[in-house]
C-alpha positions in Angstrom: -11.9 14.2 -7.9 -9.8 12.7 -10.7 -8.3 9.5 -9.3 -5.4 7.5 -10.6 -4.5 4.1 -9.2 -0.8 3.4 -9.2 1.0 0.0 -8.6 4.7 0.4 -7.9 6.5 -2.8 -8.9 10.2 -3.7 -8.9 12.1 -6.9 -9.5 14.8 -6.4 -6.9 12.9 -7.5 -3.7 15.5 -8.5 -1.1 13.3 -11.4 0.4 11.7 -12.4 -2.9 13.6 -11.4 -6.1 11.4 -11.3 -9.2 8.3 -11.2 -7.1 6.0 -9.4 -9.5 6.5 -12.1 -12.1 6.1 -15.0 -9.7 3.3 -17.3 -10.9 0.0 -17.3 -8.9 -2.7 -19.6 -10.3 -0.6 -19.8 -13.5 -0.3 -16.1 -14.1 2.2 -13.4 -13.0 1.2 -12.0 -9.6 1.2 -8.4 -11.0 -1.7 -9.4 -13.3 -3.8 -10.2 -10.3 -3.0 -6.9 -8.6 -3.8 -4.9 -11.8 -7.2 -6.7 -12.2 -8.1 -5.9 -8.6 -7.2 -2.3 -9.1 -9.3 -2.1 -12.3 -12.2 -3.7 -10.5 -12.4 -0.7 -8.2 -13.6 1.3 -11.2 -12.2 4.5 -9.7 -10.0 5.6 -12.6 -7.1 4.6 -14.8 -4.6 2.1 -13.5 -0.9 2.5 -14.1 2.2 0.4 -13.1 5.3 2.3 -12.1 8.3 0.0 -12.7 11.9 -0.1 -13.8 11.6 -3.5 -15.6 10.5 -3.9 -19.2 8.9 -7.3 -18.6 6.6 -5.9 -15.9 5.8 -2.9 -18.2 4.8 -5.4 -21.0 2.5 -7.3 -18.7 0.9 -4.0 -17.6 0.1 -3.0 -21.2 -1.2 -6.5 -21.9 -3.7 -6.1 -19.0 -4.9 -2.7 -20.2 -2.9 -0.7 -17.7 -0.6 2.3 -18.3 3.1 1.4 -18.1 5.3 4.1 -16.6 9.0 3.4 -16.7 10.8 4.9 -13.7 14.3 5.0 -12.3 15.7 1.9 -10.6 17.0 3.6 -7.5 13.8 4.6 -5.7 13.9 3.7 -2.0 10.2 3.0 -1.7 6.9 2.9 -3.7 5.8 6.4 -2.8 8.9 7.9 -4.4 8.4 5.7 -7.5 4.8 6.8 -7.9 5.8 10.5 -7.4 8.1 10.2 -10.5 5.3 8.5 -12.5 2.5 11.0 -11.8 4.5 14.2 -12.2 2.9 15.0 -15.6 -0.3 13.0 -15.0 -3.7 14.8 -14.7 -5.2 13.6 -11.4 -6.1 14.9 -8.0 -5.7 11.8 -5.9 -3.2 8.9 -6.4 -3.9 5.5 -4.8 -0.9 3.3 -4.0 -1.8 -0.3 -4.4 1.2 -2.4 -3.4 2.4 -4.7 -6.2 2.4 -7.6 -3.7 -1.3 -7.5 -2.8 -2.8 -9.9 -5.3 -5.9 -10.5 -3.1 -6.6 -6.9 -2.3 -10.4 -6.2 -2.1 -11.6 -3.6 -4.7 -13.9 -2.3 -1.9 -10.8 -1.5 0.2 -9.4 0.5 -2.7 -12.6 2.5 -2.9 -12.7 3.0 0.9 -9.2 4.5 1.1 -10.3 7.7 -0.8 -13.4 8.4 1.3 -11.7 10.8 3.8 -10.7 13.1 0.9 -14.4 13.9 0.2 -14.8 15.6 3.6 -11.4 17.2 4.0 -10.1 19.3 1.0 -6.7 19.7 2.7 -6.0 16.1 3.7 -2.6 15.0 2.3 -2.8 11.3 2.8 -5.0 8.4 3.9 -4.7 4.7 4.6 -6.7 1.7 6.0 -6.6 -0.5 9.1 -8.6 -3.4 10.5 -8.9 -4.8 14.0 -6.1 -7.3 14.8 -7.6 -10.8 14.2 -4.8 -13.0 15.6 -3.7 -12.0 19.2 -0.2 -13.4 18.4 0.2 -10.9 15.6 0.5 -8.1 18.2 4.0 -9.3 18.9 4.9 -10.2 15.3 7.4 -7.7 13.8 6.1 -8.5 10.3 2.7 -7.3 11.2 2.5 -3.5 11.3 0.2 -2.0 14.0 -1.1 1.6 14.3 -2.7 3.9 16.8 -5.2 6.5 15.7 -6.6 9.5 17.6 -10.2 10.4 18.1 -10.4 12.3 14.8 -9.3 9.2 12.9 -5.8 10.4 12.2 -2.7 8.2 12.7 -0.6 8.8 15.7 2.0 6.2 15.1 2.8 3.0 13.2 5.0 0.3 14.6 6.2 -3.3 14.3 6.1 -3.4 18.1 3.0 -4.1 20.2 1.0 -0.9 20.2 -0.9 -0.1 22.3 1.0 -2.3 24.8 -1.5 -4.5 26.6 -0.4 -3.7 30.1 -3.9 -4.4 31.5 -4.0 -7.7 29.6 -6.1 -6.5 26.7 -5.5 -4.3 23.7 -7.9 -3.3 20.9 -5.0 -3.2 18.4 -5.4 -2.1 14.8 -3.4 -3.8 12.0 -2.3 -1.5 9.2 -3.4 -2.4 5.6 -0.6 -1.3 3.3 -2.8 0.7 1.0 -2.3 4.5 0.6 -4.0 7.4 -1.1 -2.3 10.8 -1.5 -3.4 14.2 -2.8 -1.1 14.6 -5.8 0.4 17.8 -4.6 1.5 16.0 -1.4 2.9 13.0 -3.2 5.1 15.3 -5.2 6.4 16.8 -2.0 7.0 13.5 -0.2 10.4 12.5 -1.8 11.9 15.8 -0.7 11.0 15.3 3.0 14.0 14.4 5.0 14.0 10.7 6.2 13.6 10.4 10.0 15.1 8.1 12.6 11.8 6.3 13.4 11.2 5.6 9.7 14.7 4.1 9.3 14.5 2.1 12.6 11.0 0.7 11.8 11.5 0.5 8.1 8.1 2.2 7.6 8.0 5.0 5.0 4.7 6.4 6.4 6.5 7.5 9.6 8.3 10.2 7.6 4.9 11.8 6.9 4.0 11.9 10.6 7.5 13.1 11.6 7.1 16.2 9.3 3.6 17.0 10.8 1.3 15.9 8.0 -1.9 14.0 8.8 -2.7 10.5 7.6 -6.4 9.7 7.8 -7.2 6.1 8.9 -10.4 4.3 7.8 -11.1 1.2 9.9 -13.1 -1.7 8.4 -13.2 -5.4 7.8 -10.6 -5.3 5.1 -9.1 -8.6 4.0 -5.7 -8.4 2.5 -2.6 -10.6 2.3 0.8 -9.2 1.3 3.2 -11.5 -0.5 6.7 -10.9 1.0 8.1 -14.4 0.7 7.6 -17.6 -1.4 5.7 -19.0 1.6 3.3 -16.1 1.4 2.8 -16.8 -2.3 1.9 -20.5 -1.5 -0.6 -19.2 1.1 -2.1 -16.8 -1.4 -2.4 -19.6 -3.9 -4.5 -21.6 -1.4 -6.7 -18.7 -0.6 -7.2 -17.9 -4.3 -8.2 -21.6 -4.9 -10.6 -21.5 -2.0 -12.4 -18.4 -3.5 -12.7 -19.8 -7.0 
């Protein structure tokens, strides 16, 4: 399989404008994400962006810069534009706000494609570590079936611990797509659950496509706010 690793990055984040260029350990956060993607050694890394400053940093780091439209509603749509003429079989979506993503996690997300030639999409999850996160709307949970396919993603408590216990899974915002499916995705009609939960992957399930879920001990921290950036700074300092 020919694999390409894409990083969608935009400057217009609602909660944290200019996030990709925010300094983390003295360097723009997008640099850390690019380096983690490159460390997976799976294939070329490209940054899909609508901002020339982000594109310049991508080139400086040895990544491919793909300029895209500014009006994409999510990262999947942005990557679909970028890979249209790219030679690859699988596209990995590494979020531009995951500066501490483990390269091993990036490698793990493509594993299901080796045993299923028709699989359209895959993602990761890990057992919920903090019981309070089950009720935190900022933490996305998922339920998978016995074949390792996602049944639903939610910001709500799923499965609901009616008996007092729940072996919940926390979603890791890392995706891989077969290129043919990624090109189809933007044309899929948005659904009510996707808009209500603000989770783009629910559109995939709504239209009857499978999402394979690999569960492991994946350590990731997304940077959605300046407070998250400060936390990432502390974690990065602790690992250095």
